[in-house]
C-alpha positions in Angstrom: -14.9 5.3 15.2 -13.0 5.4 18.4 -15.9 3.7 20.2 -15.8 0.9 17.9 -12.0 0.7 18.1 -12.2 0.6 22.0 -14.8 -2.0 21.8 -12.7 -4.3 19.4 -9.6 -3.7 21.8 -11.3 -4.4 24.9 -11.3 -8.3 24.5 -9.0 -10.1 22.2 -11.6 -12.7 20.9 -13.8 -9.7 19.5 -10.8 -8.6 17.3 -9.9 -12.0 16.3 -13.5 -13.0 15.3 -13.9 -9.8 13.2 -10.5 -10.5 11.6 -11.5 -14.2 10.8 -14.8 -12.9 9.2 -13.2 -10.1 7.0 -10.2 -12.2 5.9 -11.8 -13.9 2.9 -13.2 -10.7 1.4 -11.0 -7.9 2.9 -7.5 -9.2 3.8 -6.1 -5.7 4.0 -8.7 -4.9 6.8 -7.7 -8.1 8.6 -4.0 -7.3 8.3 -4.7 -3.8 9.8 -6.7 -5.3 12.6 -3.8 -7.5 13.6 -1.3 -4.6 13.1 -3.5 -2.7 15.7 -3.5 -5.6 18.1 0.4 -5.8 17.7 0.8 -2.0 18.1 -1.2 -2.0 21.4 -0.3 -5.2 23.0 3.2 -6.1 21.5 4.6 -8.7 19.2 4.0 -11.8 21.2 0.4 -10.9 21.9 -0.1 -10.0 18.3 1.4 -13.4 17.1 -0.8 -15.2 19.5 -3.9 -13.5 18.2 -2.8 -14.3 14.6 -2.4 -18.0 15.5 -5.9 -18.0 16.9 -7.1 -16.3 13.7 -5.5 -18.6 11.4 -6.9 -21.7 13.3 -10.4 -20.0 13.4 -10.2 -19.3 9.7 -9.2 -22.9 9.0 -12.3 -24.2 11.2 -14.5 -21.9 9.3 -13.2 -23.5 6.0 -13.9 -27.0 7.4 -17.5 -26.2 8.5 -18.4 -24.4 5.2 -16.7 -27.3 3.3 -14.3 -25.1 1.3 -10.6 -25.2 0.6 -9.0 -25.4 4.0 -5.3 -24.9 2.6 -6.6 -21.8 0.8 -8.2 -20.3 3.9 -5.2 -21.1 5.9 -2.9 -19.4 3.4 -5.1 -16.2 3.4 -5.0 -16.1 7.2 -1.3 -16.8 7.4 -0.5 -14.0 4.8 -2.8 -11.4 6.0 -2.4 -11.9 9.7 1.3 -12.4 9.5 1.5 -9.2 7.6 -0.5 -7.4 10.1 1.8 -8.5 12.9 4.9 -7.5 10.8 3.4 -4.0 10.1 2.5 -3.6 13.8 6.0 -4.4 14.8 7.3 -2.1 12.3 5.1 0.9 13.4 6.0 0.2 17.1 9.6 0.4 16.1 9.5 3.3 13.9 7.2 5.6 16.0 6.2 7.7 13.1 4.6 7.6 9.7 7.5 8.8 7.7 10.0 6.3 8.8 7.4 3.5 8.5 6.6 4.4 5.0 10.3 4.5 3.9 10.8 1.1 5.4 7.8 -0.3 3.7 8.9 1.2 0.3 12.5 -0.3 0.7 11.1 -3.7 1.7 8.8 -3.8 -1.4 11.6 -2.6 -3.5 13.7 -5.5 -2.4 10.8 -7.8 -2.8 10.4 -6.9 -6.3 14.0 -7.7 -7.2 13.5 -11.0 -5.4 10.4 -11.9 -7.1 11.7 -10.9 -10.7 14.8 -13.0 -9.9 13.2 -16.2 -8.5 9.4 -15.9 -9.0 7.0 -16.7 -11.7 6.5 -14.3 -14.7 4.1 -11.4 -13.8 2.2 -12.2 -17.1 1.5 -15.7 -15.8 0.8 -14.7 -12.3 -1.7 -12.0 -13.0 -3.1 -13.7 -16.1 -6.7 -13.4 -15.2 -6.5 -9.8 -14.6 -4.5 -9.1 -17.7 -7.0 -11.2 -19.8 -9.9 -9.0 -18.6 -7.8 -6.0 -19.3 -7.1 -7.2 -22.8 -10.7 -7.8 -23.6 -11.5 -4.3 -22.3 -8.8 -2.8 -24.7 -10.2 -4.9 -27.6 -13.6 -3.6 -27.3 -13.1 -0.9 -30.0 -11.2 -2.0 -33.1 -7.5 -1.6 -32.5 -4.1 -2.9 -33.5 -3.2 -6.2 -31.9 0.3 -5.2 -31.7 -0.6 -2.2 -29.9 -2.9 -4.0 -27.3 -0.1 -6.7 -26.8 2.3 -4.0 -25.9 0.0 -2.2 -23.6 -0.9 -5.5 -21.7 2.9 -6.4 -21.6 3.8 -3.1 -19.9 1.0 -3.3 -17.5 2.1 -6.7 -16.5 5.3 -5.1 -15.5 3.7 -2.6 -13.2 1.2 -4.8 -11.5 3.8 -6.5 -9.2 4.8 -3.2 -7.8 1.3 -1.9 -7.6 0.1 -4.9 -5.9 3.0 -4.9 -3.4 2.8 -1.3 -2.5 -1.2 -1.3 -2.4 -1.3 -4.2 0.0 1.7 -3.6 2.3 1.5 0.2 2.1 -2.2 0.2 2.4 -2.2 -2.0 5.4 0.5 0.2 7.0 -1.5 3.5 6.3 -4.7 2.0 7.6 -3.1 0.5 10.6 -1.3 3.7 11.6 -4.5 5.8 11.1 -6.4 3.3 13.3 -3.8 3.5 16.0 -4.1 7.3 16.0 -7.9 6.9 16.5 -7.4 4.5 19.4 -5.0 6.9 21.0 -7.4 9.8 20.5 -4.8 11.9 18.8 -5.4 13.5 15.4 -1.6 13.2 14.2 -2.2 11.0 11.2 -3.0 13.9 8.8 0.0 16.0 10.1 2.4 13.1 9.5 0.9 12.1 6.2 1.7 15.8 4.9 5.4 15.1 5.9 5.5 11.7 4.0 8.6 11.6 1.8 11.2 9.0 0.5 14.1 11.0 1.8 17.3 11.8 0.2 19.0 8.4 -0.2 15.8 6.4 -1.3 14.7 9.3 -3.3 18.2 9.2 -5.1 17.9 5.6 -5.7 14.2 6.0 -7.0 15.2 8.8 -9.3 18.1 6.7 -10.7 15.7 3.8 -11.4 13.2 6.2 -13.1 16.0 7.3 -15.4 17.2 3.9 -16.1 13.6 2.8 -16.9 13.6 5.4 -19.7 16.5 3.7 -21.3 16.3 0.0 -20.6 13.2 -2.2 -21.2 14.5 -5.2 -19.1 11.7 -6.6 -16.8 13.6 -6.0 -13.7 14.3 -2.2 -14.5 10.6 -1.6 -15.4 9.3 -3.3 -12.3 11.6 -1.3 -10.1 10.7 1.9 -12.2 7.0 1.2 -11.4 8.0 1.0 -7.6 9.9 4.3 -7.9 7.0 6.0 -9.6 4.5 4.9 -7.0 6.8 6.0 -4.2 6.9 9.4 -5.9 3.1 9.5 -6.2 2.7 9.0 -2.5 5.3 11.7 -1.9 3.3 14.1 -4.4 0.1 13.2 -2.6 1.7 14.4 0.7 2.7 17.6 -0.9 -0.8 18.1 -2.3 -2.3 17.6 1.1 0.2 20.0 2.6 -0.8 22.7 -0.2 -4.5 22.2 0.6 -3.9 22.5 4.3 -1.7 25.7 4.0 -4.4 27.3 2.0 -7.2 25.9 3.9 -9.1 24.6 1.0 -12.4 22.9 1.4 -12.0 19.0 2.0 -14.5 18.5 -1.1 -11.8 19.9 -3.4 -9.5 17.4 -2.1 -12.0 14.5 -2.7 -12.5 15.8 -6.3 -8.6 15.8 -6.7 -8.6 12.0 -5.8 -11.4 11.3 -8.2 -9.5 13.1 -11.0 -6.4 11.3 -10.1 -7.4 8.4 -12.4 -6.6 10.8 -15.2 -3.0 9.9 -16.7 -2.0 13.7 -16.9 -2.8 14.3 -13.3 -1.2 11.3 -12.2 2.1 12.2 -14.1 1.9 15.7 -12.6 1.6 14.3 -9.0 4.6 12.0 -9.7 6.6 14.9 -11.0 5.7 16.9 -8.0 6.8 14.0 -5.6 10.2 13.8 -7.5 10.9 17.4 -7.5 9.8 17.7 -3.8 12.5 15.1 -3.0 15.4 17.6 -4.2 13.7 21.1 -3.6 11.4 20.6 -0.6 8.2 22.1 -2.2 6.6 21.9 1.2 8.8 24.7 2.4 6.8 27.0 0.1 3.6 25.9 1.9 5.0 26.5 5.3 6.1 30.0 4.2 2.5 30.7 2.8 0.9 29.4 6.1 
């Protein structure tokens, strides 16, 4: 992987061409490429590469006779996000602080979107329609199905934001450590946490979400839960590392993470760790 990374970073046009090709299908990869460019060469060079990328993507749309505006928007969003993430990582200097800033930015974005943006049920209508059809495959109550779909709509915004922005940040940071030839990503991921202030805010939102059913509260509750899931995963990685468990068991853990009981358990672990520092126990065991 380092050989490929060095090859991409050796010449700007290589990285930009790959970013253009991957943008329509893998915008997170495109964003990570621009973040890597920004981390290595600075904000000005990253912005210049992003401008070339958007221009190239628009030209590709013209040659393929597809929507130029749509392609340009994909380029602006993905490559602009990549430059922003790159600037953030350069400023933060470590994964923990970068994660906390990303989570807080997504938290604020959810508030702004719920206040001024379209209804998530309308924005994610195609996804929700497919989900509704899947739920109606076996005979079931229309009321129950409608309630499940409505609650899902209130979590999709937070999930999408954190998946796109957080996923880009994690991928870019890992890629940067590969380029540097230093294996510090795993060490820093095991330290991942919201911190006392953000954790307190997230805990309060989770408690409010159990009482109030307002869309804003439920969207913020979803963001808080996803934050604790990441922290719970970090604790899990620290536990596996301290006990030197085989990596195959960690892979199996991620496969089983789709099961709601395990997801809830990881969330609880993340929340408790925010107050009791469960990783202290793993350090003692090590």
